[in-house]
C-alpha positions in Angstrom: 0.0 0.0 0.0 1.2 3.5 -0.7 1.8 5.7 2.3 0.0 9.0 2.8 2.3 11.9 3.3 1.5 13.7 6.6 -0.3 17.0 5.9 0.4 20.3 7.7 -3.0 21.6 6.6 -5.5 22.6 9.3 -7.8 19.8 10.4 -10.9 21.2 8.6 -9.1 21.6 5.3 -7.5 18.1 5.7 -11.0 16.6 6.3 -12.4 18.3 3.2 -9.4 17.1 1.1 -10.1 13.6 2.3 -13.7 13.9 1.3 -12.9 15.3 -2.1 -10.2 12.6 -2.7 -12.7 9.8 -1.8 -15.3 11.3 -4.2 -12.7 11.6 -6.9 -11.3 8.1 -6.4 -14.8 6.6 -6.5 -15.7 8.6 -9.6 -12.5 7.4 -11.5 -13.0 3.8 -10.3 -16.7 3.9 -11.5 -15.6 5.2 -14.9 -17.1 8.7 -14.6 -13.8 10.0 -15.9 -12.6 8.3 -19.0 -8.9 7.2 -19.4 -6.9 10.2 -20.5 -9.7 12.7 -19.5 -8.6 16.0 -18.0 -9.3 16.6 -14.3 -10.0 20.3 -14.0 -9.5 21.7 -10.5 -11.9 24.6 -11.1 -14.7 22.3 -12.2 -14.1 19.9 -9.3 -14.0 22.8 -6.8 -17.3 24.1 -8.1 -18.9 20.6 -8.1 -17.8 19.8 -4.5 -18.2 23.4 -3.2 -14.7 23.6 -1.9 -11.6 25.8 -2.5 -9.1 25.2 -5.3 -6.4 24.5 -2.6 -8.5 21.6 -1.2 -9.0 20.2 -4.7 -5.3 20.5 -5.6 -4.4 18.6 -2.4 -6.8 15.8 -3.3 -5.5 15.7 -6.9 -1.9 15.4 -5.7 -2.9 12.5 -3.5 -4.6 10.9 -6.5 -1.4 11.3 -8.4 0.5 9.6 -5.6 -2.0 6.7 -5.7 -1.6 6.3 -9.5 -5.2 7.5 -10.1 -4.1 10.7 -11.9 -1.2 12.2 -13.8 0.2 15.6 -13.3 1.0 17.0 -16.7 3.6 19.7 -17.2 1.8 23.0 -18.0 -1.5 21.1 -18.6 -2.9 20.3 -15.1 -4.2 16.9 -14.2 -5.7 14.0 -16.1 -6.8 10.4 -15.6 -4.0 8.1 -16.8 -4.3 6.5 -20.3 -4.9 2.8 -20.5 -2.0 2.6 -23.0 0.4 3.9 -20.4 3.4 1.7 -20.1 3.1 1.7 -16.3 0.3 -0.9 -16.5 2.5 -3.3 -18.4 5.4 -2.8 -16.0 3.1 -3.5 -13.0 1.7 -6.6 -14.8 5.3 -7.8 -15.4 6.1 -7.3 -11.8 3.0 -9.3 -10.7 3.9 -12.1 -13.1 7.3 -12.2 -11.6 6.3 -12.1 -7.9 2.9 -13.8 -7.6 3.7 -17.2 -9.1 6.6 -17.5 -6.6 4.3 -16.7 -3.7 1.7 -19.2 -5.0 4.3 -22.0 -5.2 5.4 -21.2 -1.7 1.8 -21.3 -0.5 1.1 -24.6 -2.1 4.3 -26.0 -0.5 3.6 -24.5 3.0 -0.1 -24.0 3.3 -2.0 -26.2 5.8 -5.6 -27.4 5.9 -6.7 -24.1 7.3 -5.2 -22.3 4.3 -7.1 -24.7 2.0 -10.4 -23.9 3.8 -9.8 -20.2 3.5 -9.0 -20.5 -0.2 -12.2 -22.4 -0.8 -14.3 -19.9 1.3 -12.7 -16.9 -0.5 -13.5 -18.5 -3.9 -17.1 -19.2 -2.8 -17.5 -15.6 -1.8 -16.1 -14.4 -5.1 -18.5 -16.7 -7.1 -21.5 -15.5 -5.1 -20.8 -11.8 -5.3 -22.4 -9.8 -8.2 -19.7 -8.3 -10.4 -21.9 -5.5 -11.9 -24.6 -3.3 -10.6 -26.0 -0.4 -12.7 -26.0 1.9 -9.7 -22.3 1.5 -9.3 -21.3 2.6 -12.9 -20.1 0.6 -15.8 -17.1 -1.0 -14.0 -17.4 -3.9 -11.5 -18.8 -3.3 -8.0 -16.7 -2.4 -4.9 -18.0 -5.6 -3.3 -16.8 -7.8 -6.1 -13.5 -5.9 -6.2 -12.9 -6.7 -2.5 -14.0 -10.4 -3.0 -11.6 -10.6 -5.9 -8.7 -9.1 -3.9 -9.4 -11.4 -1.0 -9.4 -14.5 -3.2 -6.0 -13.7 -4.8 -4.5 -12.7 -1.5 -5.7 -15.8 0.3 -4.2 -18.0 -2.4 -0.8 -16.4 -1.5 -1.1 -16.2 2.3 0.0 -19.8 2.7 3.5 -18.6 2.0 3.7 -17.1 5.4 6.0 -14.3 4.4 4.6 -10.9 5.4 7.2 -8.9 3.5 6.3 -10.7 0.2 2.6 -10.3 0.9 3.1 -6.5 1.4 4.7 -6.4 -2.0 1.6 -8.1 -3.4 -0.6 -5.6 -1.6 1.3 -2.6 -3.2 1.2 -4.1 -6.7 -2.5 -5.0 -6.3 -3.4 -1.4 -5.3 -1.3 0.0 -8.1 -3.1 -2.2 -10.7 -6.7 -1.7 -9.6 -7.6 0.9 -12.1 -6.1 -1.0 -15.0 -7.9 -4.1 -13.9 -11.2 -2.4 -14.2 -10.4 -1.0 -17.6 -9.3 -4.4 -18.9 -12.5 -6.1 -17.7 -14.6 -3.4 -19.3 -12.7 -3.7 -22.7 -13.0 -7.5 -22.6 -16.6 -8.3 -21.6 -16.5 -11.8 -23.1 -13.5 -13.0 -21.0 -14.5 -15.9 -18.7 -12.8 -14.7 -15.5 -14.9 -17.0 -13.4 -13.5 -20.0 -15.2 -10.0 -18.7 -14.7 -10.6 -18.3 -11.0 -12.1 -21.8 -10.8 -9.0 -23.3 -12.5 -6.7 -21.4 -10.2 -8.5 -22.6 -7.1 -8.6 -26.2 -8.4 -4.9 -26.4 -9.2 -3.9 -24.8 -5.9 -6.0 -27.1 -3.8 -4.7 -30.1 -5.8 -1.2 -29.0 -4.8 -0.2 -28.8 -8.4 2.3 -25.9 -8.2 3.2 -26.0 -11.9 -0.4 -26.0 -13.1 -1.4 -23.3 -10.6 1.5 -21.0 -11.5 0.8 -21.4 -15.2 -2.9 -20.5 -14.8 -2.0 -17.5 -12.7 0.5 -16.2 -15.3 -2.0 -16.6 -18.0 -4.7 -14.9 -15.8 -2.4 -11.9 -15.3 -1.3 -11.8 -18.9 -4.8 -11.6 -20.1 -5.5 -8.7 -17.9 -2.6 -6.7 -19.2 -3.3 -7.6 -22.8 -6.8 -6.2 -22.4 -5.3 -2.8 -22.3 -3.3 -3.3 -25.5 -5.6 -5.3 -27.8 -3.3 -8.2 -27.8 -4.5 -11.8 -27.8 -3.2 -12.2 -24.3 -1.8 -15.7 -24.9 1.6 -16.3 -23.2 4.5 -16.8 -25.6 
């Protein structure tokens, strides 16, 4: 997880900035602001009924979280889905997560197996889309999805490595939503089922291969590639 830089702003201003940031984050995650769209401080200030200083503080936090770009002489904008950062994050995840998964399969006990099965069941039973939450998947499904992937890796027992997973997951959340929206016919449920099945069968090679393909397809959804590993 990225760390929030302590603010020297007065408590009232800091609270307003938190509220504006939360509103902005939710709007970007819902798809209210398209990839590459400008984020105009004046318009956001008028919309939220706050000062430009409060909005700028919220926008700078969004930049720190990877939800916005600060453009020289052009203000702020939502990142583009073609930005190379998403492919770099995907490459990092394909490097780190299969290693953690292999460690989990080797070290995980029966309680880990039970947690993996429960996390997968929750994911399957959670609605991915609700009209009221915008065109991207719901916050409830996003959390169930995160919990399933993290539970798969928790059997490794290494907190430092799991913190690396947490940071990469947060950094890739926006790209993950865009990819799902651009590839509506992708059968993510089947990919998750295969991942759970291979992990609980203690087949490390198969589980790692499924995970790599799963991550590759997500990254490929932002480039238009087939997504098939080479």
